[in-house]
C-alpha positions as CSV (number, residue, x, y, z in Angstrom):
1,M,3.7,-18.6,-3.3
2,D,0.5,-17.3,-4.6
3,K,-0.2,-13.7,-4.9
4,L,-3.3,-11.5,-4.1
5,M,-3.0,-8.3,-6.0
6,L,-4.7,-4.8,-5.5
7,M,-3.6,-2.5,-8.2
8,G,-4.1,1.1,-9.0
9,M,-5.8,2.2,-5.7
10,E,-6.1,5.9,-5.4
11,F,-6.0,7.7,-2.1
12,W,-5.7,11.4,-1.1
13,G,-3.1,12.3,1.5
14,C,-0.8,15.1,2.8
15,H,2.7,13.6,2.5
16,G,5.9,15.3,1.5
17,V,8.6,17.5,3.0
18,L,7.4,20.8,1.6
19,P,4.9,22.8,3.5
20,E,2.4,22.9,0.8
21,E,2.5,19.2,0.5
22,R,1.6,18.8,4.1
23,Q,-1.4,21.2,3.9
24,K,-3.1,20.3,0.6
25,K,-4.2,16.7,-0.2
26,Q,-2.8,15.2,-3.3
27,P,-3.4,11.8,-5.0
28,F,-1.2,8.7,-4.0
29,L,-1.4,5.6,-6.1
30,V,-0.8,2.3,-4.4
31,D,-0.3,-1.2,-5.7
32,A,-0.2,-4.1,-3.2
33,V,0.7,-7.6,-3.8
34,L,0.3,-10.0,-0.9
35,Y,2.0,-13.4,-0.9
36,L,0.1,-16.3,0.7
37,D,-1.0,-19.8,0.1
38,T,-4.6,-19.6,-1.4
39,R,-5.1,-23.5,-1.8
40,A,-7.3,-23.8,1.4
41,A,-9.5,-20.9,0.3
42,A,-9.8,-22.3,-3.3
43,A,-10.7,-25.8,-1.9
44,A,-13.3,-24.4,0.7
45,D,-14.5,-21.6,-1.6
46,S,-14.6,-19.5,1.6
47,L,-13.5,-15.9,2.2
48,E,-12.9,-16.8,5.8
49,A,-10.1,-19.1,4.6
50,T,-8.2,-16.3,2.8
51,V,-7.5,-12.6,3.0
52,D,-10.5,-10.2,2.6
53,Y,-9.1,-7.8,0.0
54,A,-11.9,-5.2,0.8
55,A,-10.5,-5.1,4.3
56,V,-7.0,-4.8,2.9
57,F,-8.1,-1.9,0.9
58,G,-9.5,-0.2,4.0
59,T,-6.2,-0.7,5.8
60,I,-4.3,0.9,3.0
61,R,-6.8,3.8,2.9
62,R,-6.4,4.4,6.6
63,V,-2.6,4.5,6.5
64,V,-2.5,6.8,3.4
65,E,-5.3,9.1,4.3
66,D,-5.2,9.2,8.2
67,T,-1.4,9.7,8.6
68,Q,1.2,12.2,7.5
69,V,4.8,11.4,6.6
70,N,7.6,13.2,4.8
71,L,8.6,10.4,2.5
72,I,6.9,7.9,0.3
73,E,9.5,5.4,1.5
74,T,8.0,5.8,4.9
75,L,4.4,5.5,3.7
76,A,5.2,2.4,1.7
77,E,6.9,0.9,4.9
78,N,3.9,1.9,7.0
79,V,1.5,0.1,4.5
80,A,3.6,-3.0,4.4
81,R,3.8,-3.1,8.2
82,S,0.1,-2.7,8.7
83,I,-0.6,-5.5,6.2
84,I,1.8,-7.9,7.7
85,E,0.5,-7.2,11.3
86,E,-3.3,-7.4,10.4
87,Y,-3.5,-10.3,7.8
88,P,-2.1,-13.9,7.4
89,V,0.4,-13.2,4.6
90,E,3.8,-14.4,4.2
91,A,5.2,-11.3,2.4
92,V,4.0,-8.0,0.7
93,E,5.2,-5.8,-2.2
94,I,4.1,-2.2,-2.0
95,T,4.5,0.4,-4.7
96,V,3.6,4.0,-3.7
97,K,3.4,6.4,-6.6
98,K,3.2,10.2,-6.3
99,P,2.0,11.6,-9.5
100,R,2.1,15.3,-8.2
101,A,5.6,15.5,-6.9
102,P,7.0,18.9,-7.1
103,M,9.4,18.9,-10.0
104,P,10.7,21.5,-12.2
105,G,9.4,19.8,-15.4
106,K,7.1,17.2,-16.8
107,L,6.9,14.0,-14.7
108,E,4.4,11.0,-14.8
109,H,5.1,10.1,-11.1
110,V,7.8,9.3,-8.5
111,A,7.5,5.8,-7.1
112,V,9.0,3.5,-4.5
113,C,8.5,-0.2,-4.5
114,I,9.5,-2.3,-1.4
115,Y,9.2,-6.0,-0.5
116,R,8.8,-7.2,3.2
117,R,8.5,-10.6,4.6
118,R,6.9,-11.7,7.9
119,S,9.8,-12.1,10.3
120,G,10.1,-15.1,12.4
C-alpha cells in the first residue's frame, strides 16, 4: 500500500482537561499518513485520481481548530475518522503532539499515534 504523508502540520486549538487549556489556544502538531493505492493517479497524472492533500489539510485544521475535546487520544480519533469518512483511503496513521502540555518540568511534547483502517 502506498502512503501519502502530511507531516508537521501546526494548528491552534483548545484541547485539554484543565480549565486554562480549554480557554487559551495552544499549538498542536499533527502528522497524517494516508494509505491508498496511487498507481491510477500516477498513470493519469491527475489530481482527480488521488487524494487532494490540500483538502486533507483543511479537514484536519477544521477538526483541531473548530472542536474542543479533553484528550489528544480523542482528537487523533476524530481526525482519523474524518479522513476515512471524507477520502478514499484504506487506512490512516495519525500522530498528535502537544508541545505545551502542562508538566512540572521540561518536556518537548506529549504525543499519541493511532492507526485506523476503513471498516467493511
